[in-house]
SERO-4910 file (N, C-alpha, C, O; in steps of 0.05 Angstrom, whole numbers):
BEGIN
 pado doro    nc1    nc2    nc3   cac1   cac2   cac3    cc1    cc2    cc3    oc1    oc2    oc3
  Unk    A   -223   -112   -276   -233    -84   -285   -247    -79   -300   -242    -85   -323
  Unk    A   -268    -65   -293   -298    -62   -308   -289    -46   -339   -278    -24   -341
  Unk    A   -297    -66   -362   -299    -48   -385   -322    -31   -390   -345    -35   -384
  Unk    A   -312     -6   -406   -332     16   -409   -353      5   -424   -351     -8   -445
  Unk    A   -379     16   -408   -403      4   -416   -415    -26   -407   -435    -38   -415
  Unk    A   -397    -33   -389   -402    -60   -374   -405    -58   -348   -389    -74   -337
  Unk    A   -421    -43   -330   -414    -36   -302   -417    -64   -285   -403    -65   -264
  Unk    A   -432    -86   -292   -436   -111   -279   -413   -131   -284   -411   -144   -305
  Unk    A   -393   -133   -261   -375   -153   -264   -388   -176   -243   -396   -173   -220
  Unk    A   -386   -203   -261   -391   -225   -247   -370   -246   -248   -363   -257   -269
  Unk    A   -361   -251   -227   -336   -270   -229   -350   -297   -234   -373   -303   -228
  Unk    A   -331   -313   -249   -345   -340   -262   -346   -358   -231   -330   -358   -212
  Unk    A   -368   -371   -235   -374   -396   -218   -346   -410   -207   -329   -409   -225
  Unk    A   -338   -421   -187   -317   -429   -182   -320   -465   -189   -299   -478   -191
  Unk    A   -341   -476   -192   -342   -499   -210   -330   -502   -235   -321   -523   -244
  Unk    A   -330   -472   -249   -324   -473   -274   -299   -457   -283   -292   -462   -307
  Unk    A   -287   -440   -270   -268   -427   -271   -245   -439   -270   -239   -451   -249
  Unk    A   -226   -439   -292   -200   -457   -288   -182   -440   -273   -179   -415   -275
  Unk    A   -167   -459   -255   -148   -448   -235   -160   -445   -211   -142   -443   -194
  Unk    A   -185   -442   -200   -201   -428   -178   -189   -452   -156   -188   -446   -132
  Unk    A   -183   -475   -163   -171   -493   -134   -147   -485   -129   -141   -482   -105
  Unk    A   -126   -480   -150   -100   -473   -146    -98   -445   -128    -82   -441   -110
  Unk    A   -119   -426   -139   -119   -396   -123   -131   -406    -97   -117   -399    -78
  Unk    A   -152   -420    -91   -153   -426    -63   -134   -437    -46   -133   -432    -22
  Unk    A   -117   -457    -59   -104   -469    -44    -79   -452    -36    -70   -457    -14
  Unk    A    -66   -432    -51    -49   -415    -41    -62   -399    -24    -46   -384    -11
  Unk    A    -90   -394    -17    -98   -374      7    -99   -388     29    -88   -381     50
  Unk    A   -116   -415     25   -122   -428     48    -98   -447     60    -99   -460     81
  Unk    A    -76   -446     40    -56   -472     50    -66   -500     51    -90   -507     53
  Unk    A    -47   -514     48    -45   -543     42    -38   -562     65    -28   -553     86
  Unk    A    -42   -584     63    -36   -611     80    -55   -610    104    -46   -612    127
  Unk    A    -83   -608     98   -101   -613    119   -104   -643    124    -98   -657    105
  Unk    A   -113   -654    148   -115   -682    150   -132   -692    128   -146   -676    115
  Unk    A   -133   -717    122   -151   -728    101   -173   -729    116   -190   -719    102
  Unk    A   -183   -735    137   -212   -744    146   -231   -714    145   -255   -714    146
  Unk    A   -216   -692    145   -231   -662    147   -230   -656    115   -241   -635    107
  Unk    A   -219   -672     98   -219   -657     68   -246   -658     57   -248   -639     41
  Unk    A   -265   -670     58   -294   -677     42   -312   -647     58   -323   -628     46
  Unk    A   -309   -651     86   -327   -632     95   -311   -605     90   -327   -585     89
  Unk    A   -290   -600     88   -271   -577     89   -277   -567     58   -275   -543     52
  Unk    A   -282   -581     44   -282   -570     14   -304   -561      3   -306   -546    -16
  Unk    A   -324   -571     17   -356   -556     15   -358   -528     25   -368   -509     13
  Unk    A   -345   -528     50   -346   -504     70   -324   -479     50   -328   -454     49
  Unk    A   -306   -491     40   -282   -473     24   -299   -459     -3   -298   -436     -9
  Unk    A   -316   -481    -19   -324   -467    -42   -351   -448    -36   -360   -430    -50
  Unk    A   -362   -459     -9   -381   -435     -3   -368   -408      7   -378   -386      1
  Unk    A   -348   -410     21   -336   -385     26   -323   -372      1   -326   -348      0
  Unk    A   -311   -381    -17   -302   -364    -42   -322   -358    -52   -321   -335    -61
  Unk    A   -344   -371    -57   -369   -359    -69   -371   -339    -62   -371   -320    -77
  Unk    A   -374   -335    -30   -386   -308    -20   -366   -282    -24   -372   -258    -26
  Unk    A   -342   -295    -25   -317   -272    -33   -323   -263    -60   -321   -239    -67
  Unk    A   -329   -282    -75   -336   -277   -107   -357   -262   -115   -361   -257   -138
  Unk    A   -374   -253    -94   -402   -245   -100   -400   -220   -118   -383   -204   -112
  Unk    A   -417   -214   -140   -408   -191   -158   -416   -165   -151   -437   -161   -138
  Unk    A   -404   -149   -158   -411   -111   -154   -423   -104   -176   -417   -114   -197
  Unk    A   -442    -86   -174   -452    -69   -197   -438    -47   -200   -439    -36   -222
  Unk    A   -423    -37   -182   -400    -15   -182   -380    -17   -164   -371    -39   -157
  Unk    A   -371      7   -154   -348      7   -130   -359      6   -104   -377     18    -93
  Unk    A   -344    -11    -98   -350    -15    -61   -323     -5    -48   -302    -12    -58
  Unk    A   -323     15    -21   -311     28    -11   -305     19     16   -326     18     30
  Unk    A   -287     12     26   -281     -4     57   -255     12     68   -232      8     59
  Unk    A   -263     30     89   -246     40    106   -233     31    128   -250     26    146
  Unk    A   -208     26    137   -196      9    158   -191     37    176   -183     58    165
  Unk    A   -197     37    207   -195     59    222   -184     45    248   -193     22    253
  Unk    A   -169     54    264   -159     51    287   -152     82    302   -142     99    288
  Unk    A   -156     88    323   -148    108    341   -125    103    354   -112    123    361
  Unk    A   -114     81    360    -85     70    373    -69     62    347    -77     47    329
  Unk    A    -42     75    348    -28     67    332    -13     40    336    -13     32    360
  Unk    A     -1     22    316     14      0    330      0    -25    327     11    -46    333
  Unk    A    -31    -24    317    -50    -48    328    -48    -68    298    -60    -89    296
  Unk    A    -33    -57    277    -40    -73    255    -61    -66    232    -71    -82    217
  Unk    A    -66    -40    232    -88    -30    212    -77    -31    186    -92    -39    168
  Unk    A    -56    -26    183    -44    -30    153    -42    -59    143    -47    -66    120
  Unk    A    -35    -71    159    -30   -103    156    -56   -116    150    -59   -132    131
  Unk    A    -72   -110    164   -103   -118    159   -113   -105    132   -127   -119    117
  Unk    A   -109    -82    125   -115    -75     99   -104    -91     80   -119   -104     66
  Unk    A    -77    -93     77    -65   -109     62    -74   -138     57    -82   -148     36
  Unk    A    -70   -155     86    -84   -177     85   -110   -181     67   -113   -195     46
  Unk    A   -129   -165     80   -160   -176     59   -159   -160     32   -170   -171     13
  Unk    A   -146   -138     29   -142   -133      2   -127   -158    -15   -135   -160    -38
  Unk    A   -110   -171    -10    -92   -192    -22   -106   -215    -25   -100   -232    -42
  Unk    A   -130   -216     -6   -152   -246     -6   -169   -233    -32   -173   -244    -53
  Unk    A   -176   -215    -27   -193   -203    -50   -186   -204    -77   -199   -217    -94
  Unk    A   -164   -191    -80   -147   -191   -104   -141   -220   -113   -146   -224   -137
  Unk    A   -134   -238   -101   -128   -264   -111   -150   -280   -120   -147   -296   -138
  Unk    A   -177   -278   -107   -194   -292   -116   -221   -284   -134   -238   -299   -144
  Unk    A   -219   -251   -134   -236   -239   -151   -225   -235   -182   -201   -236   -187
  Unk    A   -245   -229   -203   -231   -224   -226   -223   -194   -227   -202   -187   -236
  Unk    A   -246   -174   -216   -243   -153   -217   -220   -142   -207   -203   -158   -199
  Unk    A   -212   -110   -207   -188   -101   -196   -199    -88   -170   -220    -76   -167
  Unk    A   -174    -93   -150   -180    -85   -123   -150    -66   -116   -127    -71   -121
  Unk    A   -161    -42   -103   -143    -24   -100   -144    -12    -68   -165     -7    -55
  Unk    A   -118     -8    -57   -114      0    -31    -99     28    -35    -80     33    -51
  Unk    A   -112     44    -15   -102     76    -14    -92     86      9   -105     81     29
  Unk    A    -68    102     11    -56    108     37    -64    136     46    -51    157     39
  Unk    A    -82    136     60    -95    165     66    -88    179     93    -95    200    102
  Unk    A    -69    158    105    -58    171    127    -38    199    125    -17    200    112
  Unk    A    -46    218    138    -33    249    138    -11    247    151      2    268    150
  Unk    A      0    229    165     23    221    180     43    202    168     53    186    184
  Unk    A     51    201    140     70    187    128     63    160    136     73    148    154
  Unk    A     42    150    118     30    118    126     52    103    111     69    113     97
  Unk    A     50     75    118     67     57    115     54     32     89     64     10     82
  Unk    A     31     44     81     19     27     62     36     18     39     32     -5     31
  Unk    A     51     32     29     67     33      5     89     10      6    100     -1    -13
  Unk    A     93      4     35    116     -9     39    113    -37     42    132    -53     43
  Unk    A     80    -43     46     77    -73     48     73    -88     24     66   -111     23
  Unk    A     77    -71      4     76    -91    -23    106    -86    -36    118    -67    -27
  Unk    A    119   -104    -61    141    -94    -77    131    -70    -90    112    -67   -105
  Unk    A    152    -45    -80    147    -25    -94    155    -25   -126    177    -33   -134
  Unk    A    136    -16   -143    144    -18   -171    145     11   -177    156     16   -199
  Unk    A    138     29   -166    137     64   -173    140     76   -146    133     65   -125
  Unk    A    153    100   -148    158    116   -128    137    136   -128    137    153   -110
  Unk    A    120    137   -144     94    157   -145     80    152   -115     83    132   -102
  Unk    A     66    172   -109     43    171    -87     16    184    -91     10    196   -112
  Unk    A      3    181    -72    -25    192    -76    -23    221    -86    -39    228   -103
  Unk    A     -6    239    -75     -1    263    -87      4    269   -117     -7    286   -131
  Unk    A     24    247   -124     35    251   -151      4    240   -167     -4    253   -186
  Unk    A     -8    222   -161    -35    215   -172    -56    237   -172    -75    240   -188
  Unk    A    -51    250   -155    -77    281   -156    -67    298   -181    -82    306   -199
  Unk    A    -39    303   -180    -28    321   -197    -33    312   -226    -38    329   -244
  Unk    A    -31    282   -229    -35    272   -253    -64    270   -265    -69    263   -288
  Unk    A    -82    275   -246   -112    272   -253   -122    282   -277   -140    271   -289
  Unk    A   -113    300   -284   -124    318   -312   -117    304   -335   -132    304   -354
  Unk    A    -88    290   -334    -87    271   -361    -94    246   -356    -83    231   -372
  Unk    A   -106    235   -341   -113    208   -334   -140    203   -356   -158    220   -359
  Unk    A   -138    178   -369   -156    173   -390   -162    142   -387   -183    132   -394
  Unk    A   -144    128   -376   -153     98   -374   -135     86   -351   -116     97   -339
  Unk    A   -144     61   -346   -128     43   -323   -102     47   -330    -87     54   -312
  Unk    A    -92     43   -355    -57     43   -359    -48     67   -340    -31     65   -322
  Unk    A    -66     93   -349    -57    117   -335    -46    117   -304    -24    124   -295
  Unk    A    -69    107   -290    -74    102   -261    -50     80   -256    -41     80   -234
  Unk    A    -43     65   -271    -25     35   -266     10     51   -263     29     40   -253
  Unk    A     10     75   -272     37     84   -271     36     93   -243     58     93   -233
  Unk    A     19    100   -228     20    105   -200     15     85   -183     11     92   -159
  Unk    A     14     64   -188      6     39   -168     33     17   -166     48     10   -184
  Unk    A     34     10   -144     47    -18   -143     33    -41   -134     16    -38   -116
  Unk    A     38    -68   -146     20    -91   -147     39   -117   -134     61   -125   -140
  Unk    A     24   -125   -118     31   -148   -101     27   -173   -115     10   -175   -133
  Unk    A     41   -194   -106     38   -226   -122     11   -235   -124      2   -252   -139
  Unk    A     -7   -216   -101    -34   -228   -107    -55   -212   -121    -80   -216   -119
  Unk    A    -43   -192   -138    -58   -174   -157    -69   -149   -144    -79   -131   -157
  Unk    A    -66   -146   -112    -69   -124    -98    -58    -95   -107    -34    -93   -103
  Unk    A    -68    -76   -116    -49    -54   -128    -54    -33   -100    -74    -30    -86
  Unk    A    -32    -23    -99    -26      5    -72    -24     28    -88    -13     29   -111
  Unk    A    -35     50    -74    -27     75    -82    -12     84    -58    -24     81    -36
  Unk    A     15     96    -59     25     98    -32     22    128    -20     15    147    -34
  Unk    A     27    130      7     21    158     17     52    172     10     72    160      3
  Unk    A     49    200     15     77    212     15     86    206     38     73    202     59
  Unk    A    119    207     35    135    198     54    160    214     60    176    209     77
  Unk    A    159    242     36    182    256     47    169    284     59    152    298     48
  Unk    A    180    287     80    172    312     98    171    336     87    155    353     93
  Unk    A    189    338     67    196    366     52    173    374     32    166    396     25
  Unk    A    162    347     25    143    352     -3    117    345      7     97    345     -8
  Unk    A    116    339     35     91    333     42     71    356     46     78    378     54
  Unk    A     41    351     40     23    375     45      1    361     64     -1    337     70
  Unk    A    -15    381     70    -43    364     89    -58    351     64    -61    363     43
  Unk    A    -67    327     67    -85    308     50   -113    315     61   -120    308     83
  Unk    A   -129    328     44   -149    346     51   -171    326     45   -165    306     34
  Unk    A   -197    330     52   -221    322     43   -226    320     15   -235    300      3
  Unk    A   -220    340      6   -224    347    -24   -210    332    -44   -219    322    -65
  Unk    A   -180    331    -30   -161    310    -45   -168    281    -48   -166    267    -67
  Unk    A   -179    276    -21   -192    252    -19   -209    238    -38   -206    217    -51
  Unk    A   -229    259    -37   -251    253    -63   -245    259    -87   -262    257   -104
  Unk    A   -222    268    -93   -212    273   -118   -203    240   -131   -211    228   -151
  Unk    A   -185    232   -110   -176    208   -116   -196    184   -115   -192    166   -131
  Unk    A   -217    181    -98   -240    164   -105   -252    165   -134   -255    146   -150
  Unk    A   -259    193   -138   -274    203   -166   -253    185   -186   -261    172   -205
  Unk    A   -227    186   -178   -206    174   -202   -208    145   -204   -207    133   -225
  Unk    A   -211    133   -179   -197    107   -178   -230     92   -185   -227     71   -196
  Unk    A   -257    100   -179   -280     89   -178   -286     79   -205   -298     58   -208
  Unk    A   -276     96   -227   -283     82   -258   -270     63   -264   -274     52   -285
  Unk    A   -249     54   -245   -229     26   -262   -230      4   -238   -224    -20   -243
  Unk    A   -237     12   -214   -231    -10   -193   -259    -20   -174   -270     -6   -157
  Unk    A   -266    -42   -180   -290    -47   -164   -288    -45   -130   -305    -34   -116
  Unk    A   -266    -55   -123   -264    -53    -90   -235    -35    -80   -212    -41    -84
  Unk    A   -249    -10    -66   -226      9    -61   -226     11    -31   -244     20    -16
  Unk    A   -202      3    -25   -195     -2      9   -179     28     12   -167     39     -6
  Unk    A   -181     38     36   -173     60     47   -162     56     75   -178     54     93
  Unk    A   -135     56     81   -118     56    102   -115     90    115   -100    106    105
  Unk    A   -130     96    135   -127    117    149   -111    120    167    -97    102    175
  Unk    A   -112    144    178    -94    150    195   -101    139    222   -118    121    224
  Unk    A    -83    153    248   -100    140    276   -117    160    285   -130    153    304
  Unk    A   -123    183    275   -146    204    282   -169    206    265   -171    199    241
  Unk    A   -186    215    281   -212    213    262   -220    244    263   -243    249    257
  Unk    A   -203    262    269   -209    292    267   -195    306    245   -197    331    244
  Unk    A   -178    292    226   -164    308    209   -179    314    183   -200    301    182
  Unk    A   -176    328    166   -194    336    141   -202    311    125   -225    307    119
  Unk    A   -183    295    118   -183    271     95   -210    254    108   -227    245     93
  Unk    A   -213    252    136   -232    232    147   -258    236    140   -273    217    134
  Unk    A   -265    263    140   -294    272    133   -301    255    107   -320    240    106
  Unk    A   -287    260     90   -289    248     63   -291    218     65   -310    205     55
  Unk    A   -271    208     77   -263    180     79   -292    163     91   -299    140     84
  Unk    A   -305    181    112   -327    175    128   -353    171    106   -365    149    100
  Unk    A   -358    196     95   -378    203     80   -379    182     56   -401    173     48
  Unk    A   -357    174     44   -359    158     17   -353    123     23   -356    105      6
  Unk    A   -344    118     51   -345     87     58   -379     77     55   -401     88     60
  Unk    A   -373     53     45   -399     38     51   -392     17     71   -412      3     77
  Unk    A   -370     10     82   -367     -1    102   -346      5    120   -331     23    112
  Unk    A   -339     -8    146   -317     -3    160   -304    -28    173   -316    -47    184
  Unk    A   -275    -24    170   -260    -42    192   -245    -33    209   -224    -23    204
  Unk    A   -255    -37    237   -240    -26    259   -225    -44    273   -235    -64    282
  Unk    A   -199    -37    275   -181    -55    282   -171    -51    311   -170    -28    321
  Unk    A   -166    -70    322   -159    -66    353   -143    -84    363   -143   -106    352
  Unk    A   -125    -80    385   -110    -97    393   -126   -115    420   -146   -109    433
  Unk    A   -108   -138    420   -127   -151    441   -117   -140    475   -106   -154    492
  Unk    A   -121   -118    476   -117   -110    504   -135    -93    516   -157    -92    504
  Unk    A   -132    -78    536   -154    -63    550   -148    -35    531   -167    -25    520
  Unk    A   -125    -24    528   -124      6    519   -135      2    487   -148     19    476
  Unk    A   -129    -19    476   -136    -24    446   -172    -26    446   -187    -17    429
  Unk    A   -178    -39    466   -214    -43    464   -225    -19    470   -245    -12    458
  Unk    A   -215     -3    489   -225     18    504   -222     44    476   -240     60    472
  Unk    A   -203     45    464   -196     59    436   -214     55    409   -220     71    391
  Unk    A   -222     28    414   -235     22    387   -272     28    397   -290     34    381
  Unk    A   -275     27    423   -300     36    438   -309     63    434   -332     71    430
  Unk    A   -287     76    437   -287    105    434   -295    119    397   -307    138    387
  Unk    A   -278     97    388   -285    108    359   -318    104    349   -331    120    336
  Unk    A   -324     78    360   -354     73    355   -376     94    365   -396    101    352
  Unk    A   -369    103    389   -381    124    396   -379    150    385   -397    166    380
  Unk    A   -350    152    382   -355    182    359   -368    178    341   -386    194    337
  Unk    A   -366    159    326   -381    158    294   -410    152    303   -426    159    286
  Unk    A   -423    140    328   -451    145    325   -464    168    334   -487    173    330
  Unk    A   -445    186    348   -449    215    352   -445    237    339   -452    259    348
  Unk    A   -433    233    314   -435    249    293   -440    242    263   -426    245    243
  Unk    A   -468    231    268   -482    219    247   -475    199    226   -484    200    204
  Unk    A   -455    178    236   -443    159    221   -452    132    236   -436    113    235
  Unk    A   -481    128    251   -494    103    262   -497     82    246   -499     59    255
  Unk    A   -498     91    215   -504     72    195   -476     54    193   -476     29    190
  Unk    A   -457     68    196   -434     62    188   -418     37    212   -400     20    205
  Unk    A   -430     40    238   -426     30    259   -438      2    254   -425    -18    260
  Unk    A   -465      0    243   -476    -25    240   -466    -38    220   -474    -61    217
  Unk    A   -444    -26    200   -432    -43    181   -407    -45    185   -391    -49    167
  Unk    A   -399    -42    210   -367    -46    225   -366    -70    224   -385    -84    231
  Unk    A   -340    -82    212   -328   -105    228   -303   -100    241   -284    -88    231
  Unk    A   -303   -112    266   -283   -112    284   -258   -131    280   -262   -155    277
  Unk    A   -238   -125    279   -219   -141    273   -197   -139    297   -181   -121    299
  Unk    A   -199   -160    313   -173   -154    337   -147   -171    330   -147   -195    328
  Unk    A   -124   -154    327   -104   -170    312    -85   -172    332    -83   -155    349
  Unk    A    -70   -195    330    -55   -203    357    -28   -192    347    -21   -206    327
  Unk    A    -10   -171    354      8   -167    344     35   -174    356     56   -163    352
  Unk    A     30   -192    371     52   -202    387     41   -227    398     17   -227    404
  Unk    A     60   -255    402     55   -275    410     44   -279    436     45   -258    449
  Unk    A     31   -301    449     27   -299    478     -4   -303    478    -19   -307    459
  Unk    A     -9   -301    506    -42   -304    514    -48   -270    508    -31   -253    506
  Unk    A    -73   -266    507    -89   -238    505    -90   -229    533    -96   -245    550
  Unk    A    -84   -201    539    -85   -189    565   -112   -186    578   -116   -177    600
  Unk    A   -131   -195    556   -162   -192    565   -175   -212    558   -169   -225    538
  Unk    A   -196   -216    575   -222   -238    564   -227   -235    531   -239   -214    525
  Unk    A   -223   -249    513   -232   -252    490   -260   -252    486   -271   -236    471
  Unk    A   -271   -272    501   -304   -273    499   -317   -253    507   -339   -248    498
  Unk    A   -308   -240    522   -323   -217    532   -316   -197    517   -335   -181    513
  Unk    A   -295   -191    507   -282   -167    488   -299   -173    463   -306   -153    450
  Unk    A   -307   -194    454   -322   -202    428   -356   -200    437   -371   -192    420
  Unk    A   -364   -206    458   -391   -196    462   -395   -174    462   -414   -165    449
  Unk    A   -379   -159    475   -379   -128    475   -384   -111    447   -400    -93    442
  Unk    A   -367   -123    433   -367   -113    403   -387   -123    389   -395   -107    373
  Unk    A   -399   -145    389   -419   -159    374   -449   -142    384   -465   -138    367
  Unk    A   -455   -133    410   -472   -116    413   -484    -95    395   -507    -87    391
  Unk    A   -452    -86    380   -456    -58    369   -453    -63    336   -465    -48    320
  Unk    A   -439    -82    330   -424    -80    307   -433   -112    291   -436   -133    304
  Unk    A   -436   -111    263   -437   -131    251   -419   -159    255   -432   -180    258
  Unk    A   -398   -159    256   -382   -185    262   -359   -174    274   -354   -150    276
  Unk    A   -342   -197    285   -317   -201    296   -297   -217    288   -302   -241    291
  Unk    A   -269   -210    277   -252   -231    264   -229   -227    284   -222   -204    290
  Unk    A   -216   -249    297   -191   -246    306   -167   -256    289   -167   -280    281
  Unk    A   -149   -240    282   -123   -247    263   -107   -251    283   -103   -232    299
  Unk    A    -93   -278    286    -72   -289    306    -51   -278    295    -49   -267    273
  Unk    A    -32   -282    314     -6   -273    318      8   -288    293      6   -313    293
  Unk    A     24   -275    269     37   -287    258     63   -272    248     65   -249    239
  Unk    A     87   -294    253    111   -290    244    111   -265    225    113   -242    232
  Unk    A    109   -275    197    108   -260    179     98   -234    179    111   -214    172
  Unk    A     72   -234    189     59   -207    189     74   -187    210     75   -163    205
  Unk    A     87   -198    233     99   -183    246    129   -174    236    143   -162    253
  Unk    A    138   -178    217    160   -170    205    155   -138    193    174   -124    187
  Unk    A    129   -132    190    125   -107    184    135    -97    156    140    -73    151
  Unk    A    138   -117    137    154   -116    110    128   -125     88    104   -126     94
  Unk    A    136   -131     66    119   -138     44    101   -157     58    109   -172     76
  Unk    A     79   -157     50     56   -182     61     59   -200     35     58   -193     12
  Unk    A     62   -226     46     59   -249     22     42   -273     27     52   -293     38
  Unk    A     17   -272     21     -1   -290     26     13   -321     31      9   -335     51
  Unk    A     25   -327     13     43   -359     13     57   -358     42     64   -380     50
  Unk    A     62   -341     56     83   -340     78     71   -338    103     83   -338    124
  Unk    A     44   -334    100     24   -338    123     16   -369    132     11   -387    117
  Unk    A     16   -368    162      7   -394    176    -19   -399    163    -30   -379    152
  Unk    A    -31   -424    161    -59   -434    151    -77   -416    166    -96   -406    155
  Unk    A    -71   -412    193    -99   -403    210    -96   -376    205   -117   -365    211
  Unk    A    -80   -362    197    -76   -331    191    -87   -331    169   -104   -313    167
  Unk    A    -83   -349    141    -99   -345    114   -132   -350    121   -150   -337    111
  Unk    A   -137   -372    138   -162   -377    152   -180   -353    156   -201   -347    146
  Unk    A   -161   -336    179   -172   -314    185   -179   -295    168   -202   -286    166
  Unk    A   -157   -284    150   -171   -269    128   -188   -276    111   -203   -260    100
  Unk    A   -188   -300    107   -208   -312     87   -238   -309     98   -256   -307     82
  Unk    A   -244   -308    129   -268   -304    144   -275   -277    141   -297   -268    137
  Unk    A   -248   -259    145   -256   -234    140   -270   -220    110   -287   -203    105
  Unk    A   -256   -234     96   -263   -225     67   -294   -231     58   -308   -216     44
  Unk    A   -299   -252     68   -324   -269     66   -348   -252     83   -372   -250     77
  Unk    A   -337   -245    103   -357   -229    119   -360   -201    107   -383   -195    104
  Unk    A   -343   -184     99   -348   -160     83   -361   -165     56   -376   -147     50
  Unk    A   -360   -185     39   -369   -188     14   -398   -196     24   -416   -193      7
  Unk    A   -406   -204     47   -434   -210     53   -450   -178     51   -474   -173     51
  Unk    A   -433   -163     48   -450   -136     54   -455   -127     29   -474   -112     25
  Unk    A   -436   -134      8   -443   -120    -22   -467   -118    -24   -480   -134    -12
  Unk    A   -482    -98    -40   -507    -92    -52   -510   -110    -72   -494   -115    -90
  Unk    A   -537   -123    -67   -547   -144    -85   -562   -130   -110   -558   -107   -116
  Unk    A   -580   -147   -123   -598   -133   -145   -616   -117   -137   -623    -98   -151
  Unk    A   -627   -125   -108   -651   -114    -97   -638    -87    -83   -652    -74    -68
  Unk    A   -618    -81    -88   -609    -56    -76   -607    -54    -43   -619    -36    -31
  Unk    A   -591    -72    -30   -592    -82     -4   -578    -60     14   -580    -60     38
  Unk    A   -563    -42     -1   -553    -17     21   -575     -1     20   -573     15     38
  Unk    A   -598      1      6   -616     19     11   -632     17     39   -644     36     50
  Unk    A   -630     -9     48   -647    -16     76   -625    -16    100   -603     -5    100
  Unk    A   -634    -29    118   -615    -34    141   -604    -58    134   -613    -75    118
  Unk    A   -583    -57    148   -565    -86    146   -585   -115    156   -600   -115    176
  Unk    A   -583   -132    139   -600   -156    144   -583   -174    158   -595   -192    168
  Unk    A   -556   -173    161   -541   -195    170   -541   -188    204   -538   -167    216
  Unk    A   -546   -216    215   -539   -215    246   -510   -216    252   -492   -226    238
  Unk    A   -508   -205    277   -472   -208    289   -464   -232    283   -479   -252    284
  Unk    A   -441   -231    277   -430   -261    274   -399   -257    287   -386   -236    285
  Unk    A   -391   -286    301   -367   -280    308   -351   -306    288   -364   -326    282
  Unk    A   -326   -303    280   -310   -322    264   -306   -345    282   -306   -346    307
  Unk    A   -304   -364    263   -303   -393    283   -273   -391    291   -254   -378    281
  Unk    A   -276   -408    312   -245   -414    329   -225   -425    309   -229   -441    290
  Unk    A   -200   -413    316   -178   -428    307   -163   -438    320   -144   -451    311
***
């Protein structure tokens, strides 16, 4: 968490920070062949350094998909967990799904408070501790503000509500992740897109999922958000085992022509449970994919020269094969 009067948060270098190797082993897994150890060690250190890039202020990532059931919430928690486990600043994910989102069910529930309760308490919030009363935290340190689950108490989550939530959180969290609904026309979405620095667009490795993702990019480009398309990382989430029903190389080339990067999250039995996400229970290749995603997102963090003030400088990239 940023201390008052200290807007610059700089994680300690991995070579001097106690416990960094233990944290990395927890994320990346262990048991690699001995002949790969030396080569992969330098690569892992470089990747962790990318993930730990300092932030001068808050950075906001929105997670989108037009089609439900493709793993958007899972990807939100997976990426947030990697960031939270390796960075020194605080990371939070917000459920902005107007249709009873499940983000709050993917971490151990420590409070029954929801985003609506956080809004109601906003006039009395003065410190991080006040916000913490409304969040649940996973073992990775990722905090979550749950969405409203009671139909009787549910009200429309508006653009003004979302802006108020972000205004409250940004004083205490460097990374703010927003798990959106499956639509892009509801009121809160205008606020989400207006405030986002980058997008993660989640698709399934199937024709209908790819078409929905492509349609989302088209809509963004036509409605004044072309700058976000350039900062979008497409995540292809394999939510069931077996070979994909679409040519993955062709799908990747299609999205790389428009977006910054493409990452494939392989099927994982633990993620398929649809319950609390625990990094320790992921397969090594799944953890590695989330590490790649975190490093790619961190590559877009604004630097001292104000990288966000100009066009994205990174070239489209695909994650390495697993």
